[in-house]
C-alpha positions as CSV (number, residue, x, y, z in Angstrom):
1,M,7.0,-22.8,-28.8
2,K,3.7,-23.2,-27.0
3,D,3.6,-25.5,-24.0
4,S,2.0,-28.9,-24.5
5,L,-1.3,-29.8,-22.9
6,P,0.3,-31.8,-20.0
7,V,2.7,-29.0,-19.2
8,M,-0.2,-26.5,-19.3
9,G,-2.2,-28.7,-17.0
10,I,0.7,-28.9,-14.5
11,K,1.0,-25.2,-14.5
12,Y,-2.7,-24.6,-13.9
13,L,-2.6,-27.2,-11.1
14,I,0.3,-25.5,-9.4
15,L,-1.4,-22.1,-9.7
16,T,-4.7,-23.6,-8.4
17,V,-3.0,-25.1,-5.3
18,L,-1.2,-21.8,-4.6
19,C,-4.4,-19.9,-5.0
20,V,-6.2,-22.2,-2.5
21,I,-3.4,-21.9,0.0
22,M,-3.4,-18.1,-0.2
23,M,-7.2,-17.8,-0.1
24,L,-7.7,-20.2,2.8
25,P,-7.0,-17.7,5.5
26,V,-9.4,-15.3,3.9
27,A,-12.1,-18.0,3.7
28,V,-11.5,-18.8,7.4
29,A,-11.9,-15.2,8.4
30,V,-15.1,-14.7,6.4
31,L,-16.6,-17.9,7.8
32,A,-15.6,-17.0,11.4
33,S,-17.0,-13.5,11.0
34,V,-20.6,-14.8,10.8
35,R,-20.4,-17.2,13.7
36,T,-19.8,-17.0,17.4
37,T,-16.4,-17.3,19.0
38,G,-17.3,-20.6,20.5
39,E,-18.3,-22.1,17.2
40,F,-15.1,-20.8,15.5
41,L,-12.9,-22.3,18.2
42,A,-14.7,-25.6,18.1
43,A,-14.5,-25.9,14.3
44,P,-12.5,-23.2,12.5
45,F,-13.3,-24.5,9.0
46,A,-17.0,-25.3,9.4
47,L,-19.9,-23.5,8.0
48,P,-22.4,-21.7,10.3
49,Q,-24.5,-24.2,12.1
50,N,-27.0,-21.9,13.8
51,G,-27.5,-19.3,11.2
52,I,-25.5,-16.3,10.1
53,I,-24.7,-13.8,12.9
54,W,-24.7,-10.4,11.3
55,E,-24.3,-8.7,14.7
56,N,-20.6,-9.1,14.4
57,Y,-20.7,-6.7,11.5
58,T,-23.4,-4.3,12.7
59,D,-21.8,-3.9,16.1
60,I,-18.6,-2.7,14.4
61,L,-20.2,-0.5,11.7
62,T,-22.5,1.2,14.2
63,G,-19.7,2.1,16.6
64,S,-18.1,5.5,16.5
65,Q,-14.6,4.0,17.1
66,F,-14.7,2.2,13.7
67,W,-15.5,5.4,11.7
68,Q,-12.9,7.4,13.6
69,S,-10.3,4.7,12.8
70,F,-11.5,4.7,9.2
71,R,-10.9,8.5,8.9
72,N,-7.4,8.1,10.4
73,S,-6.6,5.3,7.9
74,F,-7.9,7.5,5.1
75,Y,-5.8,10.5,6.2
76,I,-2.7,8.4,6.6
77,T,-3.2,6.7,3.2
78,A,-3.9,10.0,1.4
79,G,-0.9,11.8,3.1
80,V,1.6,9.0,2.4
81,T,0.4,8.7,-1.3
82,I,0.4,12.4,-2.0
83,I,3.8,13.1,-0.4
84,N,5.4,10.1,-2.0
85,L,4.1,11.0,-5.5
86,I,5.3,14.6,-5.3
87,L,8.8,13.8,-4.0
88,S,9.3,10.7,-6.1
89,S,8.2,12.3,-9.4
90,M,10.6,15.3,-8.8
91,L,13.5,13.0,-7.9
92,A,12.8,10.7,-10.9
93,F,12.8,13.8,-13.1
94,A,16.2,14.9,-11.7
95,F,17.7,11.5,-12.1
96,S,16.4,11.0,-15.6
97,R,16.4,14.4,-17.4
98,I,18.9,16.6,-15.6
99,Q,22.6,16.0,-16.2
100,F,25.0,16.5,-13.3
101,K,28.2,14.7,-12.4
102,T,27.1,12.7,-9.3
103,R,23.7,11.7,-10.7
104,A,24.5,8.0,-10.9
105,I,26.1,7.9,-7.5
106,W,23.1,9.5,-5.8
107,F,20.7,7.3,-7.7
108,N,22.6,4.2,-6.6
109,I,22.6,5.4,-3.0
110,L,18.8,5.9,-3.2
111,S,18.3,2.5,-4.8
112,V,20.1,0.9,-1.8
113,G,17.0,1.9,0.1
114,L,15.1,-0.9,-1.6
115,L,17.2,-3.4,0.4
116,F,16.2,-2.0,3.8
117,P,12.5,-2.2,4.9
118,L,11.2,0.4,7.3
119,V,11.2,-2.1,10.2
120,V,15.0,-2.3,10.1
121,A,15.3,1.4,11.1
122,I,12.4,1.5,13.5
123,L,14.5,2.5,16.5
124,P,16.2,5.6,14.9
125,I,12.8,6.5,13.4
126,F,11.2,6.3,16.8
127,I,13.9,8.5,18.3
128,Q,13.5,11.1,15.5
129,I,9.7,11.1,15.7
130,R,9.9,11.6,19.5
131,S,12.4,14.5,19.1
132,L,10.0,16.2,16.7
133,G,7.0,15.7,19.1
134,L,5.1,13.6,16.7
135,L,4.4,10.6,18.9
136,G,0.7,9.9,19.0
137,N,0.3,12.1,15.8
138,I,-0.6,10.6,12.4
139,W,2.1,12.7,10.8
140,G,4.6,10.6,12.7
141,V,3.4,7.7,10.6
142,I,2.8,9.6,7.3
143,L,6.3,11.1,6.9
144,P,8.5,8.0,7.5
145,M,6.2,5.8,5.4
146,A,6.2,8.2,2.5
147,I,10.0,8.6,2.7
148,F,10.8,4.9,2.9
149,G,8.6,4.3,-0.1
150,L,10.6,6.7,-2.2
151,P,13.3,4.3,-3.6
152,G,10.7,2.0,-5.2
153,S,8.6,4.8,-6.5
154,V,11.6,6.6,-8.0
155,V,12.9,3.5,-9.7
156,I,9.5,2.9,-11.4
157,L,9.1,6.6,-12.5
158,R,12.7,7.0,-13.6
159,G,12.3,4.1,-16.1
160,F,9.3,5.8,-17.7
161,F,10.9,9.3,-17.7
162,I,14.0,8.0,-19.4
163,A,11.9,6.3,-22.1
164,I,10.5,9.6,-23.3
165,P,12.5,10.8,-26.4
166,P,15.0,13.6,-25.8
167,E,13.7,15.2,-29.0
168,L,10.4,15.9,-27.4
169,E,12.1,17.7,-24.5
170,E,14.2,19.8,-26.9
171,S,11.1,20.7,-29.0
172,A,9.3,21.8,-25.9
173,Y,12.2,24.1,-24.8
174,I,12.5,25.5,-28.4
175,D,8.8,26.4,-28.2
176,G,9.5,28.4,-25.0
177,T,8.4,25.8,-22.4
178,S,10.3,26.0,-19.1
179,M,11.8,23.0,-17.3
180,F,8.9,22.9,-14.9
181,G,6.4,23.3,-17.8
182,F,7.9,20.3,-19.5
183,F,7.8,18.3,-16.3
184,W,4.2,19.2,-15.4
185,Y,2.4,19.5,-18.8
186,I,4.3,16.9,-20.9
187,L,6.3,14.4,-18.8
188,L,3.8,13.6,-16.1
189,P,0.8,13.1,-18.4
190,M,2.8,10.8,-20.6
191,A,3.9,8.7,-17.6
192,R,0.3,8.1,-16.3
193,P,0.8,4.3,-16.1
194,A,3.8,4.6,-13.9
195,L,2.1,7.3,-11.7
196,M,-0.9,5.0,-11.3
197,A,1.3,2.0,-10.4
198,V,3.1,4.1,-7.7
199,T,-0.3,5.4,-6.4
200,V,-1.8,1.9,-6.1
201,L,1.3,0.4,-4.4
202,Q,1.5,3.3,-1.9
203,I,-2.3,3.2,-1.1
204,I,-2.2,-0.6,-0.5
205,N,1.0,-0.3,1.6
206,A,-0.3,2.6,3.8
207,W,-3.8,1.2,4.3
208,N,-2.5,-2.2,5.5
209,D,0.5,-1.1,7.6
210,F,0.4,-2.2,11.2
211,F,3.8,-2.0,12.7
212,L,4.7,1.7,12.4
213,P,1.3,2.9,13.6
214,L,1.6,0.5,16.6
215,V,5.0,2.0,17.5
216,V,4.0,5.7,16.9
217,L,0.3,5.9,17.8
218,S,-0.1,3.3,20.6
219,S,-0.2,6.1,23.2
220,N,-3.1,7.9,21.5
221,P,-6.1,5.6,20.7
222,D,-7.9,8.5,19.1
223,S,-5.3,8.5,16.3
224,W,-5.4,4.7,15.7
225,P,-6.0,3.6,12.1
226,L,-8.2,0.5,11.3
227,T,-5.2,-1.9,11.6
228,L,-4.8,-0.9,15.3
229,G,-8.5,-1.1,15.9
230,L,-8.2,-4.9,16.4
231,Q,-6.8,-4.3,19.8
232,Q,-10.2,-3.2,21.1
233,F,-11.4,-6.9,20.9
234,Q,-8.5,-8.2,23.1
235,G,-9.3,-8.4,26.8
236,Q,-7.2,-9.3,29.8
237,Y,-8.4,-12.9,29.9
238,G,-9.3,-13.7,26.3
239,T,-9.9,-12.6,22.8
240,D,-13.3,-12.3,21.1
241,W,-12.3,-13.9,17.7
242,A,-15.6,-13.6,15.9
243,P,-15.7,-9.8,15.9
244,I,-12.0,-9.8,15.1
245,M,-12.7,-11.8,12.0
246,A,-15.6,-9.6,11.0
247,Y,-13.3,-6.5,11.5
248,I,-10.6,-8.1,9.4
249,T,-13.1,-8.9,6.6
250,I,-14.3,-5.3,6.6
251,L,-10.6,-4.1,6.6
252,M,-9.9,-6.3,3.5
253,I,-12.8,-5.2,1.4
254,P,-11.6,-1.7,0.4
255,T,-8.1,-3.1,-0.5
256,L,-9.5,-6.0,-2.5
257,V,-12.0,-3.8,-4.5
258,F,-9.3,-1.1,-5.1
259,Y,-6.8,-3.7,-6.3
260,L,-9.3,-5.4,-8.6
261,F,-10.0,-2.1,-10.4
262,T,-6.4,-1.0,-10.6
263,Q,-4.3,-4.2,-11.1
264,K,-3.8,-3.4,-14.8
265,Y,-2.1,-0.2,-13.8
266,I,0.3,-2.1,-11.5
267,V,1.2,-4.6,-14.3
268,T,1.6,-1.8,-16.9
269,G,3.7,0.4,-14.5
270,L,6.0,-2.3,-13.3
271,T,6.6,-3.8,-16.8
272,G,7.3,-0.5,-18.5
273,G,4.1,-0.4,-20.5
274,E,3.4,1.9,-23.4
275,L,3.6,5.6,-22.7
276,K,0.5,7.6,-23.1
277,G,0.0,11.2,-23.8
């Protein structure tokens, strides 16, 4: 039964209020990014009174530190996504298509990882990274982030792999296809929606992460990603908020654009959409 007009109106009202609440910090950041710090502190929600100050953006974009941090963020994001995709797809294949006695036990153990965010294990992670000599190295961020993203990725991919009919696998083996050939040429292409969902989630998570790079890379400013670049605007006696807001706005743009073009893949991948081949 369809909702009545009053119920629909209440739903849209609630969604509108939630949208305004979530977008308010973004609006404040954008408005502050084109004003001076003094104007922002005097009236955080006001429009620019003395014209738009584009220097907050040009000073950032013309600096070498920004583009070095951009490259570091790109390398971290690409590394996390590629490693996570490779490992999670192989694990999901094992947990969905290969029969062995302890399969359910190992999958349940892996699934428990969904309950523990990376920040919970930051101390043992730090000790392990230090013992491997990866402090100040972006690999000290890439490897833990890719591994801690495995439980969610495996759960998503396993659901798609299980949905592929066993008859298709049997036909492939009868035709002489190896197990790897079935995995690479048949299974992965048919699970494109799930692979895209995993890719999008890993890219957004790696691009926006702040805590792990802060712990691992704080000793080496040359390896800082964009999220740590905010520290350059903090002085001993104060913080220059206008450039910080401009920096945050620039940092948000790639993620927002990427999400707008890929949100359909997230919905399809997380809801078990139609398999394609």
